[in-house]
N, C-alpha and C positions, 0 to 999 in steps of 0.2 A: 482803300486802295490796296491792291493786293500784291505783293511782289515776291518773285519767284527766283529761287535762289539754286542751282543744280550743282550737288555733287558728286564727283566721280571717282569710282573708285578701282582698284581689277578690275572686279565682276559684274557689280551693278551698277546702275546710274538711278541716283534716286532723289526727288525732286522734293524741297521744303517750300511750303506757304507760310506767308508771315502775314497775318490781318494786322493792318496801323488802327491804333485806337482812334475813333470817330465818337465819339456819344453822341446819340439820338439819332442815331444813322439807320438801315436797315442791315440787320445782320446776317450774314451767309447764309446762305438756305442748308435747312439739314431736314433729314429724314425723321420724322416723330416716329418710334417704336412704340411709344406709353399709350395715345393715343389715336385709335386708329377712327377713321369718319364713321365708317360702316361698320360696324361687329357682326352682321349679318353675313358679309361676306368674309370674314375670316375663317381661310381653310385651317387655320392652326385652333380654333374655339374650342372642339373636342379634345384634342390632347392638353388643352389649356384647365379645362375641367377636368379631366381623368387627374390629373394632378394635383389638383387642387381641392377636390371633393376628398382624394385619398388621406391626401397630407393634413389637411386640418380634422377629419375624422379620425385619425391616428392621434393628433396633437392631445383632441379635447377629448376622447377617451382614456390617455393616457396621461394627462393632465387629470381628471375625474378620478379616475382609479386609484392614479397613486396619491393623492389625499388621502383616499382610503385608507388603502396599504398604513400610510405612515401612521395614521389612529392607531389600528391594529400593531401596528410594530411598538411604537409608545405603549401600549396598553400590554405587549407579552413581554416588557422587560421587569426583571426580578430586582429585588433589593442588594441581591449577592454580586449583581454583573458590575465588569469592572468598566469604564468608561469605552475603551474598544469595544467590549460585547455590545455594549449598549447600540452604537455607532452602527455595529453589524447589522444587529435584528430591527430596526427602523430602515436602514438603508433595503435589506433583503426583503421586507415586506413591502414595502414601496414600490421597488422593482418589479417584484415579480407579480402583483397585482396590477400596477400600471401596463405592463406587456398586455396583460390578457383583454380587457377592455378596450386599448388601443387597436391590438388586431381587430377586434370584430369592427368598431367602428370604421377602421381604415377597410376593411372589405365592405360594408355597408355602402362606404363614398364610393370605393370604387366599382361596385356593381351600379349604381344608381346613373353616375358619370358614362359609365358605359353602355345603358340603357339611354337614355336620353340623347346619346350623340346616336346613335344606333338609330332611333325616330328621329333624328332632324335630318340624317341620312335618306331615310327610308321615306318620309313625308316629304322631304323639301321644304320645310317650312318651319320656326319656330317659334312657339306659343306654348300656352299654357299646357295643351292637352299632350304634349311630349313630356312636361313633368310629372302631370297625375298618370300618365301611364309606365313612366319610367319608376316613379313612388310604389304604384302596386307593383308592379313586376319584382322590384327590388323587395320588397316585403315577403311577393310570393315565393322569392328563389331563397332567401335568407331563412325563412319557417319552414321550408320544405323538408320531409325526411330523407335521412341518410344517403337513401341509394340516388334520389335527383341531386343531391349538391353533390355527389363524387364524382360528378362532369365537369365541375367548374376546374 
């Protein structure tokens, strides 16, 4: 059973709903935002892919390159360095290297998601052809000469 109490103050009227606990009965209806019934009808799919692919690409690239930079930072340590200088060398090596590959992989994810969303919008279907064409287009744009990439 649901009981409703109304609290009134000088400016607003607030309704507070309290559900009495009854085990093994139906729960109040809720709208589920985590699991969509038909993902093909989702309007936000392109935006979600754009965010997901860019973020995952940046995170993966930054992690791999930061590990490489960590190794080069450890190799650059000299025996006369203080502890503070050793830590500084390691952090500088990993952060500089991590940024570069992270940005590259993030841009590749951004291009792929944009092309895939464009293909879905243009063809009005979501199938494997869109993914293949988006992958080919991403590789072609990313490996193109500088004048072609200048307009991105």
